[in-house]
VEXDO-284273 format. One line per field, with one value per residue (C-alpha): y, z, x. Coordinates in steps of 0.1 Angstrom, whole numbers, plus 2048, in hexadecimal, padded with zeros to 3 digits. Last residue first. Layout:
Y <- (Y,...)
Z <- (Z,...)
X <- (X,...)
// end
This chain:
Y <- (558,56B,583,595,5A0,5C4,5C9,5E9,5F8,611,627,61B,623,5FE,604,61F,609,5EA,5FC,60C,5EA,5DA,5F6,5F3,5CE,5D5,5EF,5D5,5BC,5D7,5DC,5B7,5B7,5D3,5C2,5A2,583,569,55B,571,590,585,57F,5A1,5B4,5A3,5A7,5CC,5D1,5C2,5D6,5F8,611,606,5F2,60E,629,616,60D,631,63B)
Z <- (36F,390,39A,3BA,3CE,3DB,3F6,406,3E6,3E8,3C9,3AC,3A0,3A0,3B2,3C9,3D3,3D8,3ED,403,409,411,428,43A,43F,44F,466,470,478,48D,4A0,4A7,4B4,4CC,4D7,4E3,4CE,4DE,4C2,4CC,4C9,4A5,49B,4A9,497,476,479,480,464,44B,458,457,472,494,489,470,48A,49E,47D,473,493)
X <- (EA4,EA1,E87,E90,E72,E6E,E54,E62,E6D,E8A,E8E,EA3,EC6,ED0,EF1,EE2,EC4,ED9,EF4,ED9,EC9,EEA,EF4,ED2,ED8,EFA,EEA,ED0,EEB,EFD,EDC,EDA,EFE,EF5,ED5,EE7,EE1,ECC,EB7,E9A,EB1,EBA,E96,E8B,EA6,EA0,E7A,E7F,E98,E80,E62,E75,E68,E75,E94,E9B,E9E,EB8,ECA,ECB,EDB)
// end
């Protein structure tokens, strides 16, 4: 249910969903990909003990 809501409200999830559907994936597979993306976002936020930042950019060395 979170993935269905995220594809409507989260810009990153919306672009991922739209891109996969345009490539020919069925909508159920695209929702599972959005779910996977949400899990990765949540894991990163919890691991780093930070708040979610919509425009976060990773700075590498």
